[in-house]
N, C-alpha and C positions, 0 to 999 in steps of 0.2 A: 468672145469668149469675156468667161467671166473674170469682176476684178481681184475674184480668190486666187491664194497658189492653189491652193485646196482642191482647185475646179480642173487643175491641169494632168491630172491622173485618169480624167473624162476623156482627155482627148488624143487621138494619137502621134507616135512619134513625128510623123511625117506634116502634120498639120501643124505641131506646136512648134517644130523648127521652122514653117513656112511665115516668110514675111506676109503678112496683108497689108494690102494696096491699099482697100476703103476701110475699116477698120481701126480704129485706136488701140495701139499695143499697149496690156500695163504692166512690160516687165520690158527690156533690151535683154535681144538673143545676142545679138556679138560678144557678151561679156561669156557667154554658154560656147561660144565656138571656139571663141580666144583659149577659153582656158582647156577644154577638150581639147583644140591642135597641140596646144603644150603637154596635152597628158601624152599625148600617143607618138611624141615626140619625144619624150621623156622617156616611155617604154622602152619603146625602141634603141636610144641609144645606151639604158641602163642596163637590157638585155646584151648589148654587142661590147659593153665593154667590160663587163663584170662575169662575164662566163669565162676566162681563165681563172681568175682569183675562185670563185665558187668553186670550179673542180677540184680544187687544191684547199680548198679549207673544209668544202665540203661531203666532195668526191660527187656533187652535181649540180652543172653548170647551170641551171635553173632555179638556181636556191635561190640567188637576188632579184630577179626575175620576176616568178612568183609572189612573194614576199614584196616586190612595186604593186604590181596587181589587185592583190588585196588590201595595199593601205589607198591605191584610188575608189577601189570598191567602200572602201571604209570612208572614203572624203566625200563621195559624192553622197554617204548615207549622212551623214555628218551636217551636211550641206541642206542638206533635205528640210533637217529640223532647223536648221538655223531661217533660210529662207522662212519659217511661220513663226517667226521670232519679230514682234515691232522693235521697229527705232527707239520707241520709249521704254521699255526694257531693258535695253541694255543700258539709255540713262537712266534710269530709276537704280540700275544695281550696276553703277560705273564702280563704287568704292568698295563691295562686296566685290566687284571681279578684280579688282588692283588687292586685295587683303589674301584674297585666295592665291595671284600669281605670287604673291614672294612669301607666303606657307609653303607652295611648291618650292622657290629657292631655298628655304632651310630645311623644306626637307631632303633634298639633292646633298645638299652636304652634308645629312645625319648618317644617310641611310644609301644615298646614291655610291651608282658604280661605276667605278674609276676604270677609264679606257688610254690608254698612252698617257699618262699620268694629269689628267682633265676628269674632274666630278661632274657628271652635265646629264646623267642621264638615271629616273627613278624606275625598278624592276617590279613589276604589279605582276606574276604568272609569262603569261606567254606574250604581255604586252609591255613595252621598254617606251616611256615617255619622257623628250629630251623638254626639262624644266625652264628653259628659257625660251621656249617658242609661245608657248601661252603668256607664258609672262609678260612680250612684245604686245600681244595685242589687247589685253586687259588692261595693259599700261596706256596704250593710245587710246582706250577707251576713255578709261579715267581726265587722261589727260585735256580729251573733247569735252566733255562736262564739264569738269572746271571751268576750260575756257568761256563757256556757255554763262557759268557761274561769275565766274570775274573777269571776264572780257574787258570790265571798264578799268580796272584795276591792275591790269595788266600795260593796257594804254597809257596806262597814264603815271604810275610809279614804278621802282625797283622792288617793291616788295612782292606787286602783285605777280612779277615775271620771274621771281627768284623762288617762291612757293613749289614752284610746279619741279624745279630745281634740287631743291631739297628731295624730294621723290624722287628723283632722277636717281643723286647721290644714294639712294638705299641700297633701291635695286642693281644699280651701278656696285658698290659693296659687298655683298651679294656673286655678283653676278663673276667679280674680281677675283673673289676667294675658290672658284670650283678650278681653273682661271677661265674667260670666255670675254677677251676683250672685244675681238669683232662684234658680238651681241650689243656691246658696250656701244660701240663707234658705230653700229648702224641706228639703235634709240634715243641717243644724242645727236646725229644728226636731221632725225625726224623731229625730237625733240624743240630744236632749233627753228626748222620748217617751220613745224606748226603755230608756233611764236610767232615767228614773222609775220607769217599767212594773218597770224589776229592780230597782228597792228601795234605791235610792239616795237617803240623807239628804235631807229636804229642805233643810237649811240650803245645803247642796253645792250643789246643783241650783238655788235663790234666788241664789246668789252669784257662780258662775260663768255661769249664766243671763244679769247682769246683767251681768258682764264682755260675753259673746259683742253681746249685746242694745248696746251704746255703742259695741264696734268696729263693728258694721254699720254702728249711725247716725253714725260716724264718715268711714267711706266713703263713705258717700251724701253727706256734708256738705261733703268735700273734693273731691269730683268736681262739676265742672259739669253736666254730662249729665245724672247722677241727681239731685243737689239740684233742678234745673231740673224732672225728673218728680218728685218729690217737694211739689213748690210749684203745680205744673201739678197734683196732683191736687187738692188744696186746694182751687183758685181757680179751675177750667178756664177760666171764662167770663172769667178776665181778659187773656188772651190767646188766645182759640178760635184763631184763626189762626196760630199758633206753638206755645206747650210742651202747648198744652193742647186742639191740634186735635183727636187719637186720640178722648181721652175724649170732648169734647164730641160726635165725632160720634157715639160710643158711646151717649152718655145722649140720643141723639134718635131713635136705634133703638128702645133702651128705650122713651123717650115714646111713638113713633108706634105701638110694638108695642099697647100697654093690658091688655087683659085677657085678650081672644081672637087680636089681632095680625092683619095684613093679610092674610095665606093667604101660602100655597107660594110661590114666586117672585115675588111682590110690593113685598118691599125696597127700597125708594131708594137707602138709605146704603151697599147694597152695591157699585152704581153706580159706585165707584171712588171715593165720598168718603170711605167710611173706608178707611184705610192695616189692610192683612193681616186679610180679612177672612175668607177661607177659613182661616189660623193660630190667631194670639193672639186674635181677636176673634168667633168662629163664633157666638159663645154671644150677641152684638147683635143677628147676624141672624137666629138662630132667637128670638130676644127678640120684634125685629121680625113677623117674619114668626107667629108662635106665640104670641107674649105672655106673660102673666103662665100661664098654663097650661104651654103649651110649656117654660118654667124646670123649674115645680113637678114633671112629668115626669123633666127631667133631673136634679134636685137627688135626688127620691124614690129615681133609677135608682142614684146613685152614694149615696147615705148607705145604701142596703140593704147594696151591695157592702160600704163601708168595715165596718159594722157585724158581716156578717158574716166579716170577719178579724179585726174586733177579738175576738168567741165564742171563731172558730174557733183565736186564739191563747192565750184563758183555757182551752178545752177541752186542748190538750194543751201548759201547762205545768201543770197537773193533772192530765195522767196521767204527769209528770215527762218529756215530749219537750221541754225547754228550749230547744233549739235551733229545732225548729219552730215554737214557740210564741211565742221572739221575732222570730223572721223575718214572722211572720204578721202580728203586732204590729205593724210596721216598714213592711209594705207597705199596713196599713191607714189608719198614720198619714199617708204619704208619697201615696196615691192620695188621702187627706180633705183634706192642707193646698193638695196642686198646683192639685183640682178647684175649696177655697175661692179660692184667691188669683185662677186664668184666670178664674171670677168673678165675683170680689169687682173684680176691674181694669176688668171690662169694665162695671159695673154703679156706677165710682166712689167704691167700699168703699176699697180699699189702692189706693199708685201701680201705676200700670200695670209688667208682667214680662215678660218672654218664655217665658212657658211656657201650654205646652197643654192642652188640654182631654182629662184619658186620655182613649182609645180613643172620642173625638171628633172632634180636629183632628187638617187633615192634617198629616202629618209621619210618617215613617217610622221612622227610629229611636227616636222619642218612642209609635208603636205597636206596635212590636216588642215593646220592652223590657216594656209595661203588660201585653201579651199576654203575655208572660213570668212576668212576676207572679202573673199570674191561677190560669195552669196550674200555678204555685208552690203555690197554699190551696189550687188541685183538687190535689193533690197528696198535699200534705197531711194534708186531708181523707180521701183514699185510703188514707194509712198508720195515718190511727187509725182509722179503720170495720176495715181487717185487721184492724189489731190486738184490735180488739174481738171481732171475728168465731171469728178462732182464740181468742179465751181462752173464749168461749160452747161452741165444738164440744170445745177439752179438759174442758170441767167436765162437758157432757153426754156425753162419752164416760167421764170419769170415774164418771158416776154409776150408765153403765149399766154400766158392770163391777161396782159393788158391788152392783147388782143382781140383775147375774148370778151371784156370788158367791154371795149371800142365797139366788135360790133354788135351788143347788147343796147347799148345808147345808140349807136346807129339805127337799129331797128326801134328802138320807144321815138325816135323824133321821127321818123318816117307815120306810126301809126297816134301818134299823137298828135 
C-alpha cells in the first residue's frame, strides 16, 4: 500500500480494511473500526430514542434519524479532508485556530440562538454550529503547541504553568456567559492533565488545581439553577417531579434494563418521560434496552479508543514528536472525561451536565469535531509509521551499499 492517504481511493473497501500480515501498514485500521462501530450503535440508539419526540414535534418519526445520518456523512467527509493535513500545519496555525475559537465564542454571544436559557448555537442557514465544540479542539491544539515551545518553562517555574491558564480563563469566561459550565469543566480537566503529563511540578499542579476546583464550586454554589442540579444529584428522589425529575427518570431506565435489557425498541422512558433522551441521556435508553451488557460494550469501545490515544501520545513523545504526542494526550483525556461525565450523569454518579456521548449522541457539531479528533489520531499514527518505514528503508539501503562495496573490494583483491 502507498504511504500516502490519497492512494486509499485506489483500493476496494475489503482490501482497505484487510489486515495485511506481511506488508507494513501505514495507518492503524482499529481507529476506523472503533469509530464506525460507535457510529452504528449511535445511529440505532438515536433512531430508537428519538422517534416519540420527533413524531410529536415534526409529525415525522424519522426526523432526527435522517439528520443524524447526514451528520455522520458530513463527519466522514470532513475527516477525509483532515487526514490530508500534515501535523506540521496544525502546529504552524495553532495560534490562528485559537483566535478562531475565541471569535466563535464571541459571535455566539452576539447573534447566537437561545435554547432553554442557553445561547450556544450559531445559525447559518440550515447549518447550526455549537461554538464550544470547535473551541475545545482549537484550544487543545494551541496548548499542545505551547507546551512544545515552553516545556522547560512549564517544568521549571510557575510562570510557564500559569500562562496557558490565562488563555483558559478567557475561554472559560466566554463559555460562562452562554452559560456552559460542562464544557468549562472538560477543558479544565484536560488542560491540567496535559500540563501534568508535560512535566509540571506536583506542588504547582495541586495548588492551581485546588484554586480551580474552588472557583468551579463557587460558580455552582452562587448560581441557583446549578446548585439545584448539584443538590438534585445528591438526592433526586427528594423532589422527583422538580429538580430531580430528569435523573429519577434516567435511573428508572437503568433499573428496568437490569443485565440484558428489555430489547431494542422496548424502552418506556423514551416515551417522553425522559427529557433529552436522544442527546444527553441516550445512554439511559441504551441501558434500558440492552442492560448492563450494552453499557459494558460502550465502555469497552470508549476505553479502547482512549487507551490507544494515550499510548499513541507516549509513542510520539518517545520519538521526540512532542506536538503530536501532547495533542494525542489531549484528545485521549478529553474523550475519556466527556464520556465519563455523560455516562456518570445518566447513572447518577455525577451532577447532570449538557455533554454529549462522543460519537454516539445526537448532535452535529459534537459528531463532526470528535470525528476530526479521531482523524488527527490516525494522521499522527500515520506520520510516525511513515517515519519508521523511511528510517528502515534508509538503513536497509545503507547496508546494501556497504555490501556491494565489500563485494567489489573482494573481487578486486581476487583479481589483483
